[in-house]
KEKE-3310 file (N, C-alpha, C; in steps of 0.2 Angstrom, whole numbers, plus 5000, padded with zeros to 4 digits):
npx = (5546:5540:5542:5536:5547:5555:5559:5565:5578:5579:5582:5578:5577:5582:5570:5556:5543:5526:5522:5513:5512:5505:5499:5489:5478:5477:5486:5479:5470:5479:5485:5474:5468:5479:5481:5469:5471:5482:5475:5466:5476:5482:5471:5466:5468:5480:5494:5493:5481:5475:5472:5485:5489:5490:5502:5511:5520:5511:5519:5521:5529:5536:5540:5547:5544:5556:5556:5553:5541:5529:5521:5527:5517:5517:5516:5523:5515:5518:5518:5523:5529:5523:5533:5533:5531:5542:5553:5548:5537:5520:5513:5506:5489:5486:5493:5498:5504:5519:5532:5545:5562:5568:5582:5591:5586:5589:5581:5575:5563:5546:5532:5515:5497:5481:5473:5481:5486:5492:5495:5496:5507:5517:5518:5522:5535:5541:5541:5549:5561:5564:5566:5578:5587:5601:5607:5616:5614:5603:5591:5585:5575:5567:5554:5546:5529:5523:5510:5499:5487:5470:5464:5451:5450:5449:5459:5471:5487:5502:5518:5532:5545:5562:5575:5590:5606:5617)
npy = (5705:5696:5679:5663:5653:5639:5628:5624:5623:5615:5614:5603:5600:5587:5576:5570:5560:5554:5539:5530:5515:5510:5499:5499:5495:5507:5522:5534:5527:5522:5533:5540:5531:5530:5543:5545:5537:5543:5556:5552:5549:5561:5569:5562:5549:5544:5543:5554:5558:5569:5583:5585:5595:5601:5599:5605:5602:5587:5572:5560:5547:5539:5526:5522:5509:5497:5499:5512:5517:5516:5518:5510:5499:5501:5515:5527:5537:5552:5562:5577:5579:5591:5604:5604:5590:5584:5579:5570:5560:5557:5541:5531:5524:5516:5502:5502:5514:5522:5529:5539:5544:5555:5558:5574:5582:5586:5594:5595:5604:5606:5615:5610:5610:5603:5587:5573:5560:5544:5546:5560:5562:5555:5562:5575:5571:5568:5580:5588:5581:5584:5598:5599:5591:5580:5573:5567:5570:5568:5556:5542:5533:5535:5546:5561:5566:5581:5587:5602:5606:5602:5587:5587:5600:5606:5612:5610:5614:5606:5598:5591:5582:5579:5570:5575:5567:5561)
npz = (5456:5468:5471:5478:5486:5478:5485:5502:5514:5530:5548:5561:5579:5590:5597:5607:5601:5598:5591:5578:5568:5553:5541:5530:5516:5508:5508:5513:5522:5532:5537:5542:5552:5561:5565:5572:5583:5589:5592:5602:5612:5613:5618:5630:5633:5641:5653:5661:5660:5654:5642:5630:5621:5605:5592:5578:5563:5559:5556:5542:5539:5525:5514:5498:5486:5479:5466:5465:5461:5468:5485:5499:5510:5524:5535:5545:5557:5566:5580:5588:5604:5616:5623:5637:5640:5635:5643:5651:5645:5644:5647:5634:5633:5623:5616:5603:5601:5602:5610:5604:5603:5592:5581:5578:5563:5546:5533:5516:5509:5502:5499:5497:5492:5497:5496:5503:5495:5489:5475:5474:5483:5477:5465:5470:5476:5464:5458:5466:5465:5452:5453:5462:5454:5450:5464:5478:5491:5498:5506:5496:5498:5509:5514:5520:5524:5529:5538:5541:5544:5548:5542:5536:5529:5513:5505:5512:5520:5516:5516:5507:5513:5510:5516:5523:5521:5534)
capx = (5540:5542:5539:5537:5553:5553:5560:5569:5581:5577:5585:5574:5581:5580:5564:5552:5537:5522:5521:5509:5514:5500:5500:5483:5479:5478:5489:5474:5467:5484:5486:5468:5468:5485:5479:5463:5474:5486:5471:5464:5481:5483:5465:5465:5470:5487:5495:5492:5473:5473:5474:5492:5490:5491:5508:5511:5516:5510:5523:5519:5535:5534:5545:5545:5546:5562:5556:5551:5534:5523:5523:5526:5511:5518:5517:5523:5513:5521:5515:5528:5526:5524:5539:5532:5531:5548:5558:5544:5531:5514:5512:5500:5485:5485:5499:5501:5507:5526:5536:5552:5567:5571:5588:5590:5584:5590:5577:5574:5555:5542:5525:5509:5491:5476:5473:5487:5485:5498:5496:5498:5513:5522:5519:5526:5542:5544:5542:5555:5567:5565:5569:5584:5592:5604:5610:5616:5614:5597:5589:5580:5570:5562:5552:5541:5524:5521:5503:5499:5480:5465:5463:5445:5451:5451:5466:5476:5494:5507:5525:5535:5552:5568:5579:5597:5611:5621)
capy = (5701:5690:5672:5659:5649:5632:5623:5627:5618:5617:5609:5601:5597:5580:5577:5564:5559:5548:5536:5524:5512:5506:5496:5498:5495:5514:5527:5538:5523:5521:5540:5541:5527:5532:5550:5544:5534:5549:5561:5549:5549:5568:5571:5560:5542:5544:5542:5560:5559:5576:5585:5587:5600:5599:5602:5604:5597:5579:5569:5554:5544:5534:5523:5520:5502:5496:5502:5519:5519:5517:5518:5504:5500:5504:5522:5529:5544:5555:5568:5579:5580:5598:5605:5602:5583:5581:5576:5564:5559:5553:5534:5530:5519:5511:5498:5503:5520:5521:5536:5538:5549:5556:5562:5580:5581:5591:5592:5600:5604:5610:5616:5609:5610:5599:5581:5569:5553:5541:5549:5567:5562:5553:5568:5580:5568:5568:5588:5590:5578:5589:5605:5597:5589:5574:5574:5561:5572:5566:5549:5541:5528:5537:5553:5563:5571:5585:5591:5607:5607:5596:5583:5589:5606:5604:5615:5611:5615:5600:5598:5585:5583:5575:5569:5575:5562:5564)
capz = (5458:5473:5470:5483:5485:5476:5491:5507:5519:5537:5553:5567:5584:5592:5602:5608:5597:5599:5584:5576:5562:5550:5534:5527:5508:5505:5512:5517:5528:5537:5541:5546:5558:5565:5568:5577:5589:5592:5594:5608:5616:5615:5621:5637:5634:5643:5660:5665:5660:5652:5635:5630:5617:5598:5589:5571:5559:5560:5551:5540:5536:5520:5510:5491:5484:5476:5459:5466:5458:5473:5492:5503:5514:5531:5536:5552:5559:5572:5584:5592:5611:5618:5627:5644:5641:5632:5647:5654:5641:5647:5644:5630:5635:5617:5615:5597:5601:5604:5611:5601:5603:5585:5581:5574:5556:5541:5527:5510:5510:5497:5501:5492:5495:5495:5499:5502:5493:5486:5469:5475:5486:5472:5461:5474:5476:5457:5457:5470:5462:5446:5455:5465:5450:5452:5470:5483:5498:5502:5505:5490:5499:5514:5513:5525:5522:5535:5537:5546:5546:5549:5535:5532:5526:5506:5502:5518:5518:5517:5514:5506:5515:5508:5522:5521:5523:5540)
cpx = (5543:5538:5540:5543:5551:5554:5565:5573:5580:5581:5580:5578:5578:5574:5561:5545:5533:5521:5517:5511:5508:5502:5494:5483:5480:5481:5484:5471:5473:5485:5480:5467:5473:5483:5474:5466:5478:5481:5468:5469:5482:5477:5464:5468:5478:5488:5493:5484:5471:5475:5481:5493:5492:5498:5507:5518:5516:5514:5520:5526:5534:5541:5543:5547:5552:5562:5555:5545:5528:5526:5522:5520:5512:5520:5518:5521:5515:5519:5521:5526:5528:5530:5539:5532:5537:5552:5554:5537:5526:5514:5506:5496:5485:5492:5502:5504:5514:5529:5543:5556:5570:5577:5587:5590:5585:5586:5577:5566:5552:5535:5520:5503:5486:5476:5480:5485:5491:5500:5499:5505:5519:5523:5523:5534:5545:5546:5549:5562:5569:5569:5576:5589:5595:5608:5610:5616:5608:5595:5584:5575:5565:5561:5547:5536:5522:5514:5502:5492:5476:5464:5456:5445:5453:5457:5471:5483:5498:5514:5528:5542:5557:5573:5587:5601:5615:5628)
cpy = (5696:5684:5668:5654:5642:5627:5627:5621:5620:5612:5609:5598:5590:5581:5570:5565:5553:5546:5530:5522:5508:5504:5494:5498:5502:5518:5531:5534:5523:5528:5541:5537:5528:5538:5549:5542:5540:5554:5558:5550:5557:5571:5569:5553:5541:5544:5548:5562:5566:5578:5588:5593:5598:5603:5601:5605:5590:5576:5562:5551:5539:5532:5521:5512:5502:5500:5510:5522:5519:5517:5511:5505:5503:5511:5523:5536:5546:5562:5570:5581:5587:5598:5603:5594:5580:5577:5569:5563:5555:5546:5533:5524:5513:5508:5499:5510:5520:5528:5535:5544:5550:5560:5569:5578:5587:5589:5597:5599:5608:5610:5613:5609:5605:5592:5577:5562:5550:5544:5556:5567:5560:5558:5573:5577:5569:5576:5590:5587:5582:5595:5604:5595:5583:5576:5568:5563:5571:5559:5548:5536:5530:5545:5555:5568:5574:5588:5596:5609:5601:5593:5585:5596:5604:5606:5616:5611:5609:5602:5591:5586:5577:5575:5570:5570:5565:5566)
cpz = (5463:5472:5476:5481:5483:5481:5496:5511:5526:5542:5559:5572:5586:5597:5602:5604:5599:5592:5583:5569:5559:5543:5531:5519:5505:5510:5516:5523:5533:5541:5545:5552:5563:5569:5573:5583:5592:5595:5601:5613:5618:5619:5628:5638:5635:5650:5664:5665:5658:5645:5635:5626:5610:5596:5582:5568:5562:5555:5549:5536:5531:5517:5503:5490:5480:5469:5459:5463:5462:5480:5495:5508:5520:5531:5543:5553:5565:5574:5589:5599:5613:5623:5634:5645:5637:5637:5650:5651:5644:5643:5640:5633:5629:5616:5608:5596:5605:5605:5609:5601:5596:5585:5577:5567:5552:5535:5522:5509:5504:5499:5495:5496:5493:5499:5498:5501:5490:5479:5470:5478:5481:5467:5464:5475:5469:5456:5460:5468:5456:5448:5458:5460:5453:5458:5474:5490:5502:5501:5499:5492:5504:5513:5519:5522:5528:5533:5543:5548:5546:5542:5532:5528:5518:5504:5508:5515:5520:5515:5512:5509:5513:5514:5520:5524:5529:5537)
residu = (UNK:UNK:UNK:UNK:UNK:UNK:UNK:UNK:UNK:UNK:UNK:UNK:UNK:UNK:UNK:UNK:UNK:UNK:UNK:UNK:UNK:UNK:UNK:UNK:UNK:UNK:UNK:UNK:UNK:UNK:UNK:UNK:UNK:UNK:UNK:UNK:UNK:UNK:UNK:UNK:UNK:UNK:UNK:UNK:UNK:UNK:UNK:UNK:UNK:UNK:UNK:UNK:UNK:UNK:UNK:UNK:UNK:UNK:UNK:UNK:UNK:UNK:UNK:UNK:UNK:UNK:UNK:UNK:UNK:UNK:UNK:UNK:UNK:UNK:UNK:UNK:UNK:UNK:UNK:UNK:UNK:UNK:UNK:UNK:UNK:UNK:UNK:UNK:UNK:UNK:UNK:UNK:UNK:UNK:UNK:UNK:UNK:UNK:UNK:UNK:UNK:UNK:UNK:UNK:UNK:UNK:UNK:UNK:UNK:UNK:UNK:UNK:UNK:UNK:UNK:UNK:UNK:UNK:UNK:UNK:UNK:UNK:UNK:UNK:UNK:UNK:UNK:UNK:UNK:UNK:UNK:UNK:UNK:UNK:UNK:UNK:UNK:UNK:UNK:UNK:UNK:UNK:UNK:UNK:UNK:UNK:UNK:UNK:UNK:UNK:UNK:UNK:UNK:UNK:UNK:UNK:UNK:UNK:UNK:UNK:UNK:UNK:UNK:UNK:UNK:UNK)
# end
């Protein structure tokens, strides 16, 4: 019987991302406001004045509080610029959007479905730690939530990413 892998390891190349940082009271508010800003940039509010094209996943970088029991308020939402814009990214009209060059990334990832709330994310982090056991090969304070589908889809596909130490 074939079962879905509990988790997998992946490598992502360096690249340019459009990023927005928000620190709203709820995680869902931060990612919603950030994504709306990014969508306006993707759709037309950029220096080339045209639709840039959607890439997936959209990443939400989160940090845990010192106690590790809740998320810090500040969330970085990131959109990968399509290949044709990697060398010369269109300038965002919104000053809250920053173009960032991210280093190559090695992650351990696990799929989950549904809404992404602080509660579901903390549960997924806990589950992946359980599967991995005790290890110091990944960061303990920073995680990434990768989303692959529109937030309005009830059972959308997401992943929790643990970042491998360099």
